[in-house]
Backbone as XML, in Angstrom:
<?xml version="1.0"?>
<chain id="A" units="angstrom">
  <residue number="1" name="UNK">
    <atom name="N" x="0.848" y="-1.176" z="0.000"/>
    <atom name="CA" x="0.000" y="0.000" z="0.000"/>
    <atom name="C" x="0.895" y="1.242" z="0.000"/>
  </residue>
  <residue number="2" name="UNK">
    <atom name="N" x="0.513" y="2.253" z="-0.759"/>
    <atom name="CA" x="1.311" y="3.471" z="-0.901"/>
    <atom name="C" x="1.113" y="4.410" z="0.276"/>
  </residue>
  <residue number="3" name="UNK">
    <atom name="N" x="2.082" y="5.273" z="0.473"/>
    <atom name="CA" x="2.005" y="6.318" z="1.492"/>
    <atom name="C" x="1.931" y="7.667" z="0.804"/>
  </residue>
  <residue number="4" name="UNK">
    <atom name="N" x="1.281" y="8.602" z="1.448"/>
    <atom name="CA" x="1.160" y="9.957" z="0.929"/>
    <atom name="C" x="1.472" y="10.928" z="2.049"/>
  </residue>
  <residue number="5" name="UNK">
    <atom name="N" x="2.347" y="11.874" z="1.776"/>
    <atom name="CA" x="2.690" y="12.886" z="2.765"/>
    <atom name="C" x="2.306" y="14.243" z="2.195"/>
  </residue>
  <residue number="6" name="UNK">
    <atom name="N" x="1.590" y="15.009" z="2.985"/>
    <atom name="CA" x="1.152" y="16.338" z="2.556"/>
    <atom name="C" x="1.806" y="17.360" z="3.471"/>
  </residue>
  <residue number="7" name="UNK">
    <atom name="N" x="2.421" y="18.366" z="2.877"/>
    <atom name="CA" x="3.134" y="19.380" z="3.649"/>
    <atom name="C" x="2.448" y="20.728" z="3.534"/>
  </residue>
  <residue number="8" name="UNK">
    <atom name="N" x="2.758" y="21.578" z="4.473"/>
    <atom name="CA" x="2.309" y="22.978" z="4.470"/>
    <atom name="C" x="0.787" y="23.121" z="4.427"/>
  </residue>
  <residue number="9" name="UNK">
    <atom name="N" x="0.100" y="22.372" z="5.268"/>
    <atom name="CA" x="-1.350" y="22.488" z="5.372"/>
    <atom name="C" x="-1.671" y="23.692" z="6.246"/>
  </residue>
  <residue number="10" name="UNK">
    <atom name="N" x="-2.589" y="24.497" z="5.793"/>
    <atom name="CA" x="-3.052" y="25.648" z="6.555"/>
    <atom name="C" x="-3.557" y="25.182" z="7.925"/>
  </residue>
  <residue number="11" name="UNK">
    <atom name="N" x="-3.232" y="25.943" z="8.966"/>
    <atom name="CA" x="-3.625" y="25.561" z="10.326"/>
    <atom name="C" x="-5.134" y="25.395" z="10.469"/>
  </residue>
  <residue number="12" name="UNK">
    <atom name="N" x="-5.892" y="26.294" z="9.856"/>
    <atom name="CA" x="-7.353" y="26.211" z="9.964"/>
    <atom name="C" x="-7.897" y="24.957" z="9.278"/>
  </residue>
  <residue number="13" name="UNK">
    <atom name="N" x="-7.314" y="24.593" z="8.172"/>
    <atom name="CA" x="-7.716" y="23.369" z="7.480"/>
    <atom name="C" x="-7.410" y="22.146" z="8.335"/>
  </residue>
  <residue number="14" name="UNK">
    <atom name="N" x="-6.235" y="22.142" z="8.940"/>
    <atom name="CA" x="-5.849" y="21.010" z="9.790"/>
    <atom name="C" x="-6.787" y="20.881" z="10.990"/>
  </residue>
  <residue number="15" name="UNK">
    <atom name="N" x="-7.138" y="22.014" z="11.576"/>
    <atom name="CA" x="-8.076" y="22.005" z="12.715"/>
    <atom name="C" x="-9.438" y="21.471" z="12.268"/>
  </residue>
  <residue number="16" name="UNK">
    <atom name="N" x="-9.907" y="21.924" z="11.106"/>
    <atom name="CA" x="-11.193" y="21.457" z="10.585"/>
    <atom name="C" x="-11.158" y="19.959" z="10.298"/>
  </residue>
  <residue number="17" name="UNK">
    <atom name="N" x="-10.060" y="19.481" z="9.732"/>
    <atom name="CA" x="-9.920" y="18.038" z="9.501"/>
    <atom name="C" x="-9.948" y="17.271" z="10.812"/>
  </residue>
  <residue number="18" name="UNK">
    <atom name="N" x="-9.267" y="17.815" z="11.819"/>
    <atom name="CA" x="-9.256" y="17.167" z="13.130"/>
    <atom name="C" x="-10.642" y="17.086" z="13.737"/>
  </residue>
  <residue number="19" name="UNK">
    <atom name="N" x="-11.403" y="18.166" z="13.636"/>
    <atom name="CA" x="-12.785" y="18.174" z="14.163"/>
    <atom name="C" x="-13.652" y="17.148" z="13.446"/>
  </residue>
  <residue number="20" name="UNK">
    <atom name="N" x="-13.536" y="17.155" z="12.123"/>
    <atom name="CA" x="-14.345" y="16.218" z="11.335"/>
    <atom name="C" x="-13.953" y="14.777" z="11.637"/>
  </residue>
  <residue number="21" name="UNK">
    <atom name="N" x="-12.654" y="14.518" z="11.764"/>
    <atom name="CA" x="-12.181" y="13.168" z="12.082"/>
    <atom name="C" x="-12.708" y="12.728" z="13.437"/>
  </residue>
  <residue number="22" name="UNK">
    <atom name="N" x="-12.688" y="13.639" z="14.399"/>
    <atom name="CA" x="-13.169" y="13.312" z="15.742"/>
    <atom name="C" x="-14.656" y="12.965" z="15.723"/>
  </residue>
  <residue number="23" name="UNK">
    <atom name="N" x="-15.430" y="13.719" z="14.940"/>
    <atom name="CA" x="-16.875" y="13.438" z="14.841"/>
    <atom name="C" x="-17.140" y="12.058" z="14.251"/>
  </residue>
  <residue number="24" name="UNK">
    <atom name="N" x="-16.246" y="11.609" z="13.383"/>
    <atom name="CA" x="-16.405" y="10.313" z="12.718"/>
    <atom name="C" x="-15.626" y="9.193" z="13.417"/>
  </residue>
  <residue number="25" name="UNK">
    <atom name="N" x="-15.017" y="9.527" z="14.558"/>
    <atom name="CA" x="-14.191" y="8.564" z="15.301"/>
    <atom name="C" x="-13.086" y="7.970" z="14.426"/>
  </residue>
  <residue number="26" name="UNK">
    <atom name="N" x="-12.404" y="8.850" z="13.718"/>
    <atom name="CA" x="-11.307" y="8.442" z="12.852"/>
    <atom name="C" x="-10.076" y="9.273" z="13.173"/>
  </residue>
  <residue number="27" name="UNK">
    <atom name="N" x="-8.941" y="8.790" z="12.711"/>
    <atom name="CA" x="-7.733" y="9.606" z="12.754"/>
    <atom name="C" x="-7.816" y="10.614" z="11.613"/>
  </residue>
  <residue number="28" name="UNK">
    <atom name="N" x="-6.983" y="11.633" z="11.649"/>
    <atom name="CA" x="-6.982" y="12.607" z="10.566"/>
    <atom name="C" x="-6.610" y="11.918" z="9.250"/>
  </residue>
  <residue number="29" name="UNK">
    <atom name="N" x="-5.650" y="11.018" z="9.289"/>
    <atom name="CA" x="-5.267" y="10.288" z="8.063"/>
    <atom name="C" x="-6.442" y="9.491" z="7.504"/>
  </residue>
  <residue number="30" name="UNK">
    <atom name="N" x="-7.166" y="8.798" z="8.394"/>
    <atom name="CA" x="-8.329" y="8.027" z="7.942"/>
    <atom name="C" x="-9.406" y="8.943" z="7.364"/>
  </residue>
  <residue number="31" name="UNK">
    <atom name="N" x="-9.578" y="10.109" z="7.972"/>
    <atom name="CA" x="-10.586" y="11.047" z="7.480"/>
    <atom name="C" x="-10.212" y="11.591" z="6.108"/>
  </residue>
  <residue number="32" name="UNK">
    <atom name="N" x="-8.949" y="11.915" z="5.917"/>
    <atom name="CA" x="-8.501" y="12.398" z="4.608"/>
    <atom name="C" x="-8.736" y="11.325" z="3.547"/>
  </residue>
  <residue number="33" name="UNK">
    <atom name="N" x="-8.416" y="10.087" z="3.857"/>
    <atom name="CA" x="-8.647" y="8.990" z="2.913"/>
    <atom name="C" x="-10.130" y="8.856" z="2.603"/>
  </residue>
  <residue number="34" name="UNK">
    <atom name="N" x="-10.966" y="8.964" z="3.627"/>
    <atom name="CA" x="-12.408" y="8.870" z="3.437"/>
    <atom name="C" x="-12.919" y="9.989" z="2.530"/>
  </residue>
  <residue number="35" name="UNK">
    <atom name="N" x="-12.446" y="11.202" z="2.757"/>
    <atom name="CA" x="-12.855" y="12.347" z="1.926"/>
    <atom name="C" x="-12.420" y="12.131" z="0.479"/>
  </residue>
  <residue number="36" name="UNK">
    <atom name="N" x="-11.181" y="11.710" z="0.283"/>
    <atom name="CA" x="-10.685" y="11.480" z="-1.070"/>
    <atom name="C" x="-11.476" y="10.379" z="-1.782"/>
  </residue>
  <residue number="37" name="UNK">
    <atom name="N" x="-11.742" y="9.279" z="-1.079"/>
    <atom name="CA" x="-12.516" y="8.181" z="-1.684"/>
    <atom name="C" x="-13.902" y="8.668" z="-2.101"/>
  </residue>
  <residue number="38" name="UNK">
    <atom name="N" x="-14.544" y="9.409" z="-1.203"/>
    <atom name="CA" x="-15.891" y="9.898" z="-1.494"/>
    <atom name="C" x="-15.873" y="10.825" z="-2.702"/>
  </residue>
  <residue number="39" name="UNK">
    <atom name="N" x="-14.928" y="11.732" z="-2.743"/>
    <atom name="CA" x="-14.853" y="12.682" z="-3.855"/>
    <atom name="C" x="-14.529" y="11.984" z="-5.170"/>
  </residue>
  <residue number="40" name="UNK">
    <atom name="N" x="-13.556" y="11.103" z="-5.154"/>
    <atom name="CA" x="-13.108" y="10.463" z="-6.388"/>
    <atom name="C" x="-14.042" y="9.370" z="-6.889"/>
  </residue>
  <residue number="41" name="UNK">
    <atom name="N" x="-14.906" y="8.867" z="-6.024"/>
    <atom name="CA" x="-15.815" y="7.807" z="-6.455"/>
    <atom name="C" x="-17.093" y="8.345" z="-7.087"/>
  </residue>
  <residue number="42" name="UNK">
    <atom name="N" x="-17.362" y="9.633" z="-6.922"/>
    <atom name="CA" x="-18.573" y="10.181" z="-7.532"/>
    <atom name="C" x="-18.353" y="10.283" z="-9.043"/>
  </residue>
  <residue number="43" name="UNK">
    <atom name="N" x="-19.357" y="9.878" z="-9.820"/>
    <atom name="CA" x="-19.183" y="9.846" z="-11.274"/>
    <atom name="C" x="-19.004" y="11.231" z="-11.899"/>
  </residue>
  <residue number="44" name="UNK">
    <atom name="N" x="-19.643" y="12.242" z="-11.318"/>
    <atom name="CA" x="-19.548" y="13.595" z="-11.848"/>
    <atom name="C" x="-19.151" y="14.513" z="-10.704"/>
  </residue>
  <residue number="45" name="UNK">
    <atom name="N" x="-18.154" y="15.331" z="-10.930"/>
    <atom name="CA" x="-17.710" y="16.227" z="-9.869"/>
    <atom name="C" x="-18.751" y="17.305" z="-9.606"/>
  </residue>
  <residue number="46" name="UNK">
    <atom name="N" x="-18.706" y="17.880" z="-8.425"/>
    <atom name="CA" x="-19.630" y="18.949" z="-8.067"/>
    <atom name="C" x="-19.440" y="20.138" z="-8.997"/>
  </residue>
  <residue number="47" name="UNK">
    <atom name="N" x="-18.198" y="20.385" z="-9.400"/>
    <atom name="CA" x="-17.923" y="21.487" z="-10.324"/>
    <atom name="C" x="-18.671" y="21.273" z="-11.640"/>
  </residue>
  <residue number="48" name="UNK">
    <atom name="N" x="-18.639" y="20.047" z="-12.146"/>
    <atom name="CA" x="-19.340" y="19.747" z="-13.390"/>
    <atom name="C" x="-20.846" y="19.890" z="-13.208"/>
  </residue>
  <residue number="49" name="UNK">
    <atom name="N" x="-21.372" y="19.471" z="-12.051"/>
    <atom name="CA" x="-22.799" y="19.624" z="-11.772"/>
    <atom name="C" x="-23.179" y="21.103" z="-11.715"/>
  </residue>
  <residue number="50" name="UNK">
    <atom name="N" x="-22.346" y="21.908" z="-11.058"/>
    <atom name="CA" x="-22.620" y="23.342" z="-10.968"/>
    <atom name="C" x="-22.627" y="23.979" z="-12.350"/>
  </residue>
  <residue number="51" name="UNK">
    <atom name="N" x="-21.676" y="23.578" z="-13.182"/>
    <atom name="CA" x="-21.609" y="24.114" z="-14.543"/>
    <atom name="C" x="-22.863" y="23.748" z="-15.321"/>
  </residue>
  <residue number="52" name="UNK">
    <atom name="N" x="-23.277" y="22.493" z="-15.219"/>
    <atom name="CA" x="-24.474" y="22.044" z="-15.927"/>
    <atom name="C" x="-25.708" y="22.786" z="-15.432"/>
  </residue>
  <residue number="53" name="UNK">
    <atom name="N" x="-25.841" y="22.956" z="-14.120"/>
    <atom name="CA" x="-26.980" y="23.690" z="-13.568"/>
    <atom name="C" x="-26.995" y="25.131" z="-14.057"/>
  </residue>
  <residue number="54" name="UNK">
    <atom name="N" x="-25.836" y="25.764" z="-14.112"/>
    <atom name="CA" x="-25.735" y="27.134" z="-14.602"/>
    <atom name="C" x="-26.185" y="27.223" z="-16.053"/>
  </residue>
  <residue number="55" name="UNK">
    <atom name="N" x="-25.718" y="26.296" z="-16.876"/>
    <atom name="CA" x="-26.087" y="26.317" z="-18.289"/>
    <atom name="C" x="-27.580" y="26.090" z="-18.478"/>
  </residue>
  <residue number="56" name="UNK">
    <atom name="N" x="-28.182" y="25.257" z="-17.651"/>
    <atom name="CA" x="-29.617" y="25.029" z="-17.744"/>
    <atom name="C" x="-30.396" y="26.281" z="-17.366"/>
  </residue>
  <residue number="57" name="UNK">
    <atom name="N" x="-29.907" y="27.025" z="-16.386"/>
    <atom name="CA" x="-30.563" y="28.261" z="-15.993"/>
    <atom name="C" x="-30.439" y="29.344" z="-17.059"/>
  </residue>
  <residue number="58" name="UNK">
    <atom name="N" x="-29.287" y="29.410" z="-17.696"/>
    <atom name="CA" x="-29.017" y="30.457" z="-18.685"/>
    <atom name="C" x="-29.753" y="30.222" z="-19.990"/>
  </residue>
  <residue number="59" name="UNK">
    <atom name="N" x="-29.903" y="29.013" z="-20.342"/>
    <atom name="CA" x="-30.493" y="28.692" z="-21.626"/>
    <atom name="C" x="-29.450" y="28.748" z="-22.729"/>
  </residue>
  <residue number="60" name="UNK">
    <atom name="N" x="-29.682" y="27.998" z="-23.745"/>
    <atom name="CA" x="-28.779" y="27.978" z="-24.889"/>
    <atom name="C" x="-29.620" y="27.902" z="-26.151"/>
  </residue>
  <residue number="61" name="UNK">
    <atom name="N" x="-28.997" y="28.142" z="-27.260"/>
    <atom name="CA" x="-29.674" y="27.991" z="-28.528"/>
    <atom name="C" x="-28.675" y="27.518" z="-29.562"/>
  </residue>
  <residue number="62" name="UNK">
    <atom name="N" x="-29.227" y="26.974" z="-30.618"/>
    <atom name="CA" x="-28.387" y="26.537" z="-31.722"/>
    <atom name="C" x="-28.680" y="27.427" z="-32.905"/>
  </residue>
  <residue number="63" name="UNK">
    <atom name="N" x="-27.654" y="27.729" z="-33.658"/>
    <atom name="CA" x="-27.818" y="28.611" z="-34.803"/>
    <atom name="C" x="-26.854" y="28.193" z="-35.905"/>
  </residue>
  <residue number="64" name="UNK">
    <atom name="N" x="-27.289" y="28.444" z="-37.120"/>
    <atom name="CA" x="-26.439" y="28.201" z="-38.274"/>
    <atom name="C" x="-25.417" y="29.329" z="-38.445"/>
  </residue>
  <residue number="65" name="UNK">
    <atom name="N" x="-25.682" y="30.475" z="-37.783"/>
    <atom name="CA" x="-24.819" y="31.639" z="-37.911"/>
    <atom name="C" x="-23.538" y="31.461" z="-37.104"/>
  </residue>
  <residue number="66" name="UNK">
    <atom name="N" x="-22.500" y="32.105" z="-37.589"/>
    <atom name="CA" x="-21.251" y="32.115" z="-36.828"/>
    <atom name="C" x="-21.395" y="33.098" z="-35.666"/>
  </residue>
  <residue number="67" name="UNK">
    <atom name="N" x="-20.501" y="32.998" z="-34.713"/>
    <atom name="CA" x="-20.549" y="33.928" z="-33.585"/>
    <atom name="C" x="-20.349" y="35.363" z="-34.059"/>
  </residue>
  <residue number="68" name="UNK">
    <atom name="N" x="-19.517" y="35.563" z="-35.058"/>
    <atom name="CA" x="-19.286" y="36.914" z="-35.598"/>
    <atom name="C" x="-20.579" y="37.481" z="-36.193"/>
  </residue>
  <residue number="69" name="UNK">
    <atom name="N" x="-21.341" y="36.645" z="-36.891"/>
    <atom name="CA" x="-22.610" y="37.101" z="-37.465"/>
    <atom name="C" x="-23.614" y="37.457" z="-36.375"/>
  </residue>
  <residue number="70" name="UNK">
    <atom name="N" x="-23.657" y="36.650" z="-35.331"/>
    <atom name="CA" x="-24.584" y="36.919" z="-34.227"/>
    <atom name="C" x="-24.219" y="38.230" z="-33.543"/>
  </residue>
  <residue number="71" name="UNK">
    <atom name="N" x="-22.943" y="38.433" z="-33.291"/>
    <atom name="CA" x="-22.492" y="39.673" z="-32.647"/>
    <atom name="C" x="-22.831" y="40.874" z="-33.520"/>
  </residue>
  <residue number="72" name="UNK">
    <atom name="N" x="-22.623" y="40.754" z="-34.825"/>
    <atom name="CA" x="-22.924" y="41.849" z="-35.753"/>
    <atom name="C" x="-24.409" y="42.204" z="-35.695"/>
  </residue>
  <residue number="73" name="UNK">
    <atom name="N" x="-25.280" y="41.205" z="-35.675"/>
    <atom name="CA" x="-26.723" y="41.448" z="-35.599"/>
    <atom name="C" x="-27.098" y="42.131" z="-34.287"/>
  </residue>
  <residue number="74" name="UNK">
    <atom name="N" x="-26.502" y="41.689" z="-33.209"/>
    <atom name="CA" x="-26.797" y="42.307" z="-31.910"/>
    <atom name="C" x="-26.408" y="43.778" z="-31.927"/>
  </residue>
  <residue number="75" name="UNK">
    <atom name="N" x="-25.215" y="44.061" z="-32.428"/>
    <atom name="CA" x="-24.751" y="45.452" z="-32.488"/>
    <atom name="C" x="-25.646" y="46.296" z="-33.392"/>
  </residue>
  <residue number="76" name="UNK">
    <atom name="N" x="-26.078" y="45.740" z="-34.505"/>
    <atom name="CA" x="-26.938" y="46.485" z="-35.423"/>
    <atom name="C" x="-28.323" y="46.737" z="-34.832"/>
  </residue>
  <residue number="77" name="UNK">
    <atom name="N" x="-28.763" y="45.874" z="-33.959"/>
    <atom name="CA" x="-30.106" y="46.027" z="-33.391"/>
    <atom name="C" x="-30.148" y="47.031" z="-32.237"/>
  </residue>
  <residue number="78" name="UNK">
    <atom name="N" x="-28.999" y="47.455" z="-31.781"/>
    <atom name="CA" x="-28.957" y="48.421" z="-30.684"/>
    <atom name="C" x="-29.439" y="49.782" z="-31.157"/>
  </residue>
  <residue number="79" name="UNK">
    <atom name="N" x="-30.193" y="50.416" z="-30.289"/>
    <atom name="CA" x="-30.723" y="51.732" z="-30.616"/>
    <atom name="C" x="-29.818" y="52.812" z="-30.046"/>
  </residue>
  <residue number="80" name="UNK">
    <atom name="N" x="-29.643" y="53.829" z="-30.811"/>
    <atom name="CA" x="-28.846" y="54.963" z="-30.345"/>
    <atom name="C" x="-29.662" y="56.245" z="-30.453"/>
  </residue>
  <residue number="81" name="UNK">
    <atom name="N" x="-30.930" y="56.153" z="-30.095"/>
    <atom name="CA" x="-31.816" y="57.308" z="-30.239"/>
    <atom name="C" x="-31.800" y="58.238" z="-29.035"/>
  </residue>
  <residue number="82" name="UNK">
    <atom name="N" x="-30.905" y="57.995" z="-28.112"/>
    <atom name="CA" x="-30.774" y="58.887" z="-26.970"/>
    <atom name="C" x="-31.845" y="58.702" z="-25.912"/>
  </residue>
  <residue number="83" name="UNK">
    <atom name="N" x="-32.473" y="57.586" z="-25.885"/>
    <atom name="CA" x="-33.566" y="57.370" z="-24.915"/>
    <atom name="C" x="-33.082" y="57.373" z="-23.475"/>
  </residue>
  <residue number="84" name="UNK">
    <atom name="N" x="-31.779" y="57.222" z="-23.254"/>
    <atom name="CA" x="-31.265" y="57.232" z="-21.903"/>
    <atom name="C" x="-30.651" y="58.577" z="-21.505"/>
  </residue>
  <residue number="85" name="UNK">
    <atom name="N" x="-30.691" y="59.547" z="-22.412"/>
    <atom name="CA" x="-30.140" y="60.852" z="-22.115"/>
    <atom name="C" x="-31.004" y="61.574" z="-21.097"/>
  </residue>
  <residue number="86" name="UNK">
    <atom name="N" x="-30.377" y="62.278" z="-20.204"/>
    <atom name="CA" x="-31.108" y="63.049" z="-19.208"/>
    <atom name="C" x="-30.751" y="64.517" z="-19.416"/>
  </residue>
  <residue number="87" name="UNK">
    <atom name="N" x="-31.757" y="65.340" z="-19.620"/>
    <atom name="CA" x="-31.545" y="66.775" z="-19.776"/>
    <atom name="C" x="-31.807" y="67.463" z="-18.464"/>
  </residue>
  <residue number="88" name="UNK">
    <atom name="N" x="-30.877" y="68.284" z="-18.020"/>
    <atom name="CA" x="-31.046" y="69.031" z="-16.782"/>
    <atom name="C" x="-31.299" y="70.468" z="-17.064"/>
  </residue>
</chain>
């Protein structure tokens, strides 16, 4: 079985690991292994889930147009009639 040594752990992180290990009746090493196993065994990372959720909220569309064409249309559709001007 392999060994892993981690150096320069932030004091607050080490304290948090110790608290969590104590709650689970484990050593800090056992707790770190448990956390790593749990994280690495999940089929999709939380980051990937967050990205997917964000994309679902934003909405997407498919178009035959290139991105340059879409940008050009957006710019052309902008109004410059001064509707936001404030006269004092």
